[in-house]
C-alpha positions as CSV (number, residue, x, y, z in Angstrom):
1,M,0.2,0.2,0.1
2,D,1.3,3.4,-0.8
3,M,1.0,5.9,1.6
4,V,1.9,10.2,1.4
5,H,2.7,11.8,4.8
6,V,0.5,15.5,5.1
7,H,-0.8,17.2,7.6
8,N,0.6,14.7,10.2
9,R,-1.2,11.6,9.0
10,Q,-0.7,9.2,6.3
11,L,-3.1,8.9,3.5
12,S,-3.6,6.2,0.7
13,I,-2.3,7.4,-2.6
14,S,-2.2,5.6,-6.1
15,D,0.3,7.7,-8.3
16,K,1.3,5.8,-11.4
17,G,2.0,6.9,-15.0
18,E,4.1,10.3,-16.4
19,G,3.0,13.0,-17.8
20,M,0.9,16.0,-17.4
21,P,-0.2,14.9,-13.8
22,V,-3.9,14.7,-13.5
23,I,-5.4,14.3,-9.8
24,F,-9.2,12.6,-8.7
25,L,-11.3,13.7,-6.1
26,H,-13.9,10.9,-5.1
27,P,-17.2,12.0,-3.4
28,P,-17.9,11.1,-0.2
29,G,-17.9,7.2,1.6
30,L,-16.5,5.7,-1.7
31,G,-12.8,6.5,-1.4
32,K,-10.3,6.2,-4.6
33,E,-11.3,3.0,-6.0
34,V,-14.1,4.7,-7.8
35,F,-11.7,5.8,-10.3
36,H,-10.3,2.7,-10.4
37,Y,-10.9,2.3,-14.6
38,Q,-8.7,5.6,-15.0
39,D,-5.8,4.1,-14.5
40,H,-5.7,3.2,-18.4
41,L,-5.0,6.6,-18.4
42,T,-1.6,6.1,-17.2
43,E,-0.2,5.8,-21.0
44,H,-0.1,9.8,-21.4
45,Y,-0.7,10.8,-17.8
46,R,0.7,11.0,-14.5
47,V,-2.9,9.2,-12.8
48,I,-3.0,10.5,-8.9
49,R,-6.3,9.5,-7.1
50,Y,-5.8,9.5,-3.4
51,D,-8.5,8.4,-0.5
52,M,-9.2,11.9,1.6
53,C,-8.6,12.1,5.4
54,G,-10.7,9.5,7.1
55,H,-11.7,7.7,3.4
56,G,-10.5,3.9,3.3
57,D,-6.9,3.6,4.6
58,S,-6.2,6.9,5.1
59,E,-6.0,8.3,8.8
60,G,-9.1,10.4,9.6
61,I,-9.1,13.6,11.8
62,D,-10.7,14.5,15.1
63,E,-11.8,18.2,13.9
64,P,-14.9,18.4,11.4
65,V,-14.2,18.0,7.6
66,T,-14.7,21.3,5.6
67,I,-14.1,22.0,1.7
68,K,-11.5,24.6,2.5
69,L,-9.6,21.4,5.1
70,L,-9.9,19.1,1.9
71,S,-8.6,21.8,-0.5
72,E,-5.2,22.2,2.0
73,E,-5.0,18.8,2.1
74,L,-4.9,18.5,-1.6
75,L,-2.3,21.0,-1.9
76,A,-0.1,19.4,0.7
77,V,-0.6,15.9,-1.8
78,L,1.1,18.4,-4.3
79,D,3.4,19.5,-2.2
80,A,4.8,15.8,-0.9
81,L,4.5,14.7,-4.5
82,D,6.8,17.6,-5.8
83,I,4.0,18.7,-8.6
84,D,3.8,22.5,-9.6
85,K,0.5,21.8,-11.7
86,A,-2.2,19.6,-12.2
87,V,-5.3,19.1,-14.1
88,I,-7.8,18.6,-10.7
89,C,-10.8,16.4,-11.5
90,G,-13.3,15.8,-9.0
91,Y,-16.5,13.5,-9.4
92,S,-19.7,14.5,-7.7
93,A,-19.7,16.1,-3.7
94,G,-15.5,15.3,-4.5
95,G,-16.1,18.5,-6.8
96,S,-16.3,21.2,-4.4
97,V,-13.3,20.6,-3.3
98,A,-12.2,20.8,-6.8
99,Q,-13.8,23.8,-7.3
100,E,-12.3,25.5,-4.1
101,F,-8.7,24.3,-4.5
102,A,-8.9,26.1,-8.1
103,L,-10.4,28.9,-6.9
104,T,-8.0,29.6,-4.4
105,Y,-4.8,27.9,-6.2
106,P,-5.3,28.7,-9.5
107,E,-1.5,29.4,-10.5
108,R,-1.4,25.1,-9.1
109,T,-4.1,24.0,-11.5
110,A,-3.6,23.5,-14.7
111,G,-7.3,22.7,-15.6
112,L,-10.7,21.9,-13.4
113,I,-12.9,18.9,-14.4
114,L,-16.0,18.3,-12.6
115,S,-18.2,14.8,-13.5
116,G,-21.5,15.2,-12.3
117,G,-20.3,19.0,-11.1
118,F,-22.7,21.2,-8.8
119,P,-21.4,25.1,-7.5
120,R,-24.1,24.6,-5.1
121,V,-27.3,22.4,-3.8
122,V,-30.1,24.0,-4.8
123,N,-32.3,21.6,-6.7
124,P,-34.8,19.9,-4.3
125,F,-34.1,16.4,-5.9
126,L,-29.9,17.0,-4.8
127,K,-31.2,18.2,-1.4
128,A,-33.4,15.2,-0.7
129,E,-30.5,13.1,-1.8
130,F,-28.0,14.6,0.3
131,L,-30.5,15.0,3.3
132,L,-30.9,11.2,3.1
133,G,-27.6,10.4,2.5
134,M,-27.0,11.6,5.8
135,K,-29.5,10.6,7.6
136,I,-29.2,6.8,6.5
137,L,-25.3,7.4,7.6
138,K,-25.9,8.7,10.8
139,H,-28.2,5.1,11.6
140,S,-26.6,2.5,9.3
141,P,-23.4,3.5,8.0
142,H,-23.4,-0.1,6.3
143,L,-26.5,0.2,4.5
144,L,-25.5,3.9,2.6
145,G,-22.1,2.2,1.9
146,K,-23.8,-1.4,0.4
147,I,-26.3,1.7,-1.6
148,L,-23.3,3.3,-2.9
149,T,-21.2,0.4,-4.0
150,T,-24.4,-1.4,-5.5
151,S,-25.2,1.9,-7.6
152,H,-21.4,2.1,-9.2
153,G,-20.4,-1.1,-9.5
154,I,-21.4,-2.7,-12.4
155,K,-19.4,-5.9,-12.0
156,Q,-18.7,-8.0,-8.8
157,E,-15.5,-7.3,-8.4
158,D,-16.1,-3.7,-8.5
159,R,-18.6,-3.7,-5.5
160,D,-15.8,-5.7,-3.4
161,R,-12.9,-3.2,-4.8
162,L,-15.3,-0.1,-3.3
163,W,-16.9,-2.1,-0.4
164,K,-12.9,-2.2,0.8
165,T,-13.1,1.5,1.0
166,V,-16.2,2.2,2.3
167,S,-16.2,-0.3,5.3
168,R,-13.0,1.0,6.7
169,T,-14.2,4.9,6.4
170,N,-14.3,7.0,9.4
171,T,-18.1,7.4,10.1
172,Q,-17.9,11.0,11.7
173,N,-15.2,12.2,8.7
174,W,-17.7,10.4,6.1
175,Y,-20.7,12.7,7.6
176,D,-18.6,15.9,8.0
177,F,-17.5,15.6,4.0
178,Y,-21.4,15.2,2.8
179,D,-22.6,17.9,5.4
180,A,-19.6,20.3,4.0
181,S,-20.9,19.5,0.3
182,Y,-24.0,20.1,1.3
183,T,-23.7,24.1,2.9
184,Y,-20.9,24.6,0.3
185,S,-21.5,27.4,-2.5
186,C,-19.4,29.2,-4.9
187,Y,-22.0,30.1,-7.4
188,H,-21.2,33.5,-6.9
189,L,-17.1,32.9,-7.4
190,L,-17.8,31.0,-10.6
191,P,-16.9,33.8,-12.9
192,S,-13.1,34.0,-11.2
193,I,-12.6,30.7,-12.4
194,Q,-9.0,30.7,-14.3
195,P,-8.2,27.5,-15.5
196,P,-9.9,25.7,-18.2
197,T,-12.7,23.5,-16.8
198,L,-14.3,20.8,-18.3
199,V,-18.0,19.5,-16.5
200,I,-19.1,16.0,-17.7
201,Y,-22.8,14.8,-17.2
202,G,-25.1,11.6,-17.8
203,Q,-27.8,12.3,-19.9
204,N,-30.4,10.4,-17.5
205,A,-28.8,12.8,-14.1
206,K,-31.5,16.0,-14.7
207,H,-31.3,17.1,-10.8
208,I,-27.5,17.6,-11.3
209,K,-27.4,18.6,-14.9
210,V,-29.6,21.6,-14.1
211,H,-26.5,23.3,-13.3
212,V,-25.1,22.9,-17.1
213,K,-26.3,26.9,-17.6
214,D,-24.1,27.8,-14.4
215,Y,-21.0,26.7,-16.3
216,E,-21.7,27.7,-19.7
217,T,-22.8,31.7,-18.5
218,L,-20.7,32.3,-15.8
219,V,-17.4,30.0,-16.1
220,H,-15.5,32.1,-19.0
221,N,-13.4,29.1,-20.8
222,S,-15.7,26.1,-19.7
223,R,-16.6,23.1,-22.0
224,I,-19.4,20.6,-21.6
225,A,-19.6,17.1,-22.4
226,I,-23.4,15.2,-21.8
227,V,-22.7,11.4,-21.9
228,R,-25.9,10.0,-23.6
229,H,-27.7,7.5,-21.6
230,A,-25.7,7.7,-18.5
231,F,-26.7,8.3,-15.0
232,H,-24.5,10.1,-12.2
233,E,-21.7,7.3,-12.4
234,V,-19.8,8.6,-15.4
235,P,-16.3,7.7,-13.9
236,I,-16.8,4.3,-13.6
237,R,-20.2,3.1,-15.3
238,E,-18.9,4.8,-18.5
239,W,-15.6,4.5,-17.9
240,H,-14.3,4.7,-21.2
241,V,-16.2,7.6,-22.8
242,F,-15.1,9.4,-19.8
243,N,-11.5,8.9,-20.3
244,Q,-11.6,9.7,-23.7
245,I,-13.4,12.9,-22.8
246,V,-10.9,13.5,-20.4
247,D,-8.0,12.8,-22.7
248,T,-9.7,15.2,-25.7
249,F,-10.1,17.8,-23.0
250,I,-6.3,17.9,-21.9
251,Q,-4.8,17.8,-25.4
252,N,-6.8,20.5,-26.7
253,G,-7.8,22.7,-24.0
254,V,-5.2,21.9,-20.8
255,N,-2.3,21.6,-23.0
256,K,-2.6,24.0,-25.8
257,T,-3.1,26.3,-23.3
258,T,-0.2,25.4,-21.2
259,K,2.5,25.8,-24.2
């Protein structure tokens, strides 16, 4: 198991490949294994995925987990790996951390990718999804873990891989991450996002796809990709298409900008 030492704690990390660094940020509970299939991108990029504090095999903390804290954790990971700039990709609520990082540290962000991204939780269906998740987590982390692994994993090996992370996650850190994402908003700061930005949605994730207009109209250098017939779990369930979209964006939207 590979570990990186940041902020006086150990984080479980996967760091493979060479080239432009691409760092993947998971949503609450799931951990780095939700990006298992993004390792196929190592043919062209340095792919980094890690369990945020308290998730999987990463050490937890006693203080409340906030989006700012997770953004600072990401900065510490970059520093520990001697990475000056990286493409930051956040999936679902992991996108809150990605957006906070891009806004706070634009000089360290080569590009921003949001899969199922949202700048704030205002849609009633998304609100209900968050509140239900937090309620289940309070009463039965095991049940919520099974729901998440079943909804994401197509094959049993995927579900088993995800469950290893979920079953080891610190429940309080998990809940705090949920709550922090629920209350986080960068909506009014979207025009301040400087790096080239890609937002990916599943066509059928209608309660999240409503944010297309936010990114189209408020983020200056943004691109939108809609994956046909897909729901929210694009990075794992539609990984072939997802990886192709990410590769095209980096080649045409990031590399040409940084040269």
